[in-house]
N, C-alpha and C positions, 0 to 999 in steps of 0.2 A: 701306359697299354691300355689299361681299363679306358681312357678317353678315348684313345684312337680305334678302339674295337668295335663301337658303334657305328661307323663308316668307314672304315676298312675291311678289303674283301679278307676272310682266316689266312688265304695263302699269303697275301700282302701281309700281314700282322708277324706270321712267323718270318718272312722273311727279314721284316724291319728289328725283329727281336734276333735274329741271325745277325746283322750287321751291327747293329749299336752292341750286342755284347762281347762278338767280337766271336763267336763259336764257330761259326763257319770255318771262318780261319784256321781256329784253332784245331778241329778234327781234322784240316787239310795237314797238319804238320805231326798227327797221329801216325803209326804203321796202318799201312794200307787206308792212307787218309782220303784217296780219291773216291775209295769206295763207299768210305763215310759220307761224305758230301753229297754222294750220289743218292745214300740214302736218305738225306736232310731233303734233298730237292724230291724227292718221292712223296715225302710227307705234305711237302707244298701242292703237289700234282695231286693228291689223294684230297685235298682240302678243297681242289678247284674243280674234281673231280663229282663232289660231294654237293657242293654249291648250285652246281649244273642239273642236279639230281633233287632240289627243292629242302637242301640240307643245309639254311642257310643260318650264318651266326655263329660265331662263336660257342654259344651255349650247348648247341646242337651238335657241332663238331667235337665239344667234350665228352659230350651224354653219348657219342657212337664209341669214342676211342673206348670209354669205360665198359660199354658192354662189350666189344673186345674182349678186354682185360677178364672181364668176367667169365667170357666164355671160351678162355683161352685160344683166341684165334689172333691171328696178327695178318698185316699187309705181306707179310713176307720180305726178306731181304733182296735187295738191286745184284742184279748180276750185272759185274759190268769188272772192268779191268783199270787198268794205269791210262796216263792219258797218250802212252806209246805204243797202246794194243790197236790192232787193225780193226779199229771201227771209228765212224763218223758220229759228230755229236751234232745235234738238231737243236738250238736253244735261241729263248729272246737274250738282247742285249743284258737287260736286267739277272738273268740268272746266269749267264758268264761273268758276273761280278767277281772277282779275288780269283779266276782261274785263267790258264795259259795252256796255249797250243802251240806245236809246232808250225801249221797250216790253218792260217782263218779265212774265210771264204765270208766277206760282209757284204751282203745281198739287201739289194732294193732301195739303193742309196737315192734314186732318180726319184720316189714317192714323196708328193707334198706334206709339208709340215700343217699339223691340224693345228687350225685357226679362229675355229669356231666359236671357242671360248670368248674371244675378244671380239666378237659380231653378236653376239647375243644383244634383243633389244634390249636388257636389264642388264648391267654388270654388277659383280659382287667383289670387293677385294677385302682381305682378312686386316689390314690395315687401314685403307683407305675408305673405304666406306663402300656405299650404293650408287651407281649412276644410271640413269635411262636419257631415254630419246625424247625431244619433245612434241607433242602431239598438240596440234590445234584443232579441235572438235569442227569448229567454224568455218575456217576453210580447208578442211579433210588432208592436212598436210602434216608432215612428220619430218623433223630434220636432230641430226646430232645434236647434243647440247656439250657445249666447252668440258663439263664436269667429264662425261662419260668420253671425250676425245681423248682426255690426259688418263682416264682410267685403263681403256683400251689400248692406249700405245705404254704404260706402264706392264699392264698384263702379258702383252706381246713381247717385252723385252725381258721379261722374267721367263716366260714360255723359250724363246729363244736361248736364254741362258741356259734352261735344263736340257736342251735338245744339245746342246755343246758337251755338257757333261757326259749326256749319252754318248755322242760321239766318242768322245775321250775314252771310255772305258771300251768300248767296242775297238778303236785303233789300237789300243794295248793290249790286247788279248793273244795277240800273235809272237811267235819266238823269232820264227827265221822268215817266212813270207806272209805279207795280209795281201789277199786279192780281194779288189772292191771292183762291185758289180752295179749298172744302173743304166735304165733306160730315156732316152727324150723322143720327143716329136718331131725334132730337127738338128741333126748334128751341125751343121753351118752356123745356124741364128745362136745356137746355146755356146758354140765356141766364140761365139763373137762377144758373147757377153761374157764370157769367164775370162776372155785375154783384154778383154776392156782395160782393166789394171795392170796391165802388165810391166807396166813403166813407171808406176809408182816408186816414188823414192825408200818412202817410207816402207819397214819389213812388213808391220802389219798393215793389212786391207783397213782401207776407211771404212769408219762407222756405218754408213749408211749400204756400203757394199754387202756389209755380213747384215744388216736387217733387212736391206730388200733380199736377202736371198730363199728363195721359198722350200730348199730342200738341202740334203747334206752333201749330194753332189756339186750341187753348187758351191758349196766351201771349200771342199775336195778340190774342185777343179780351177777357180780361181787362184788358188796356190801354186798349184802344180804349174799351170800356166806360165807362171813368173819365175819356174826351176828350168835349169839346161835339161831336164827330158821332157820337158814341156811342149816338146817341138811339134808332135802330131797335135795338140789345140790349136797353136798358134799357126801353123798351116792351115788348119781348117777354117780357122778364124781372118785367114790373109796378113796375120802379122810374122814380119821379118825376123825382125830384133828384140830380145827382152834381156834386157839390161837395168832395168828400173833401180834393181837393188842388188847390188855386185855379191853381198853375203847370203842373199837367199839362193840369187841365180846358180850358183858355185856350191850349194848345201851337198854334202858326202849324202846323204841319202840318193837311193836309186828307186828311179820308177820307169814302170813299162807302160806306154797307154795302149790300146787296141779301139779303134772306130769300126765298128764292127754294124754294117749293114744289114737289115732286117732280112732283103733278101739272101744274103747270104747265108743267112742263121735258120731258115725254116724251109722249107719242099717248096720252089716257085710255083708246083701243080696245085698248091694250095687254095690258090689264089682264086679265087670263081669270078664275083662279077664284077670287081672293080681294081685296077691296079694297088698297091699300097707303097706309099713313099715315103713311111715310117721309118727311120733310123734310128 
């Protein structure tokens, strides 16, 4: 943790300590564990808040805590109840790790993955080293090198693997119902892309389909389009039959798909200068 502290925010460092030691899960198993966990998360929020106010680094955070102890002040305990209380918790996927709720809304699944790291002029990998573009000063041209292409593909694969782990955490927080939302520019075009693999005989999607997706919604809908409840997607794509894999098509999970046009979700009088055809 001493080695991690210089390049991690204090909030990230505290969460890493919680995770590695199992302390967060341990407190959840105690009496009033949900409130104890809320207080642990409040410590991270306070650390993030201090960093935004230029109290950066672990040293400044510890000094701040020590001054509070000397003056007898405290953050104050978080007021909260159990997960069954009549409240709504809004949190990031990372902060939801280890928690469960009866109903979970997983929002913004149509947001694109961040692939900027693998597109930078100079790439750096902890194991594979450095790679950069080739620049011909005389001809005033720039080309991607083989080493950079290999490094970029490696970094992209690792980034997608991490995104999959995040999606797994997000989709396993719900006990009873999971509601997933996302927006796209064209329903018909996207559904055609998602249903393209509906006749694949293998239960797993092809590698190029997984790596070619640009967002969580793509991964989810490509799978659901092959399920018996994915009829809405198949109809929008103009696909009549999906029986590529009988095991997946007849899976016992239950899905309900709603394709909502933007015009039906907002006041049509809001449109002023031009028609909105985004769905």
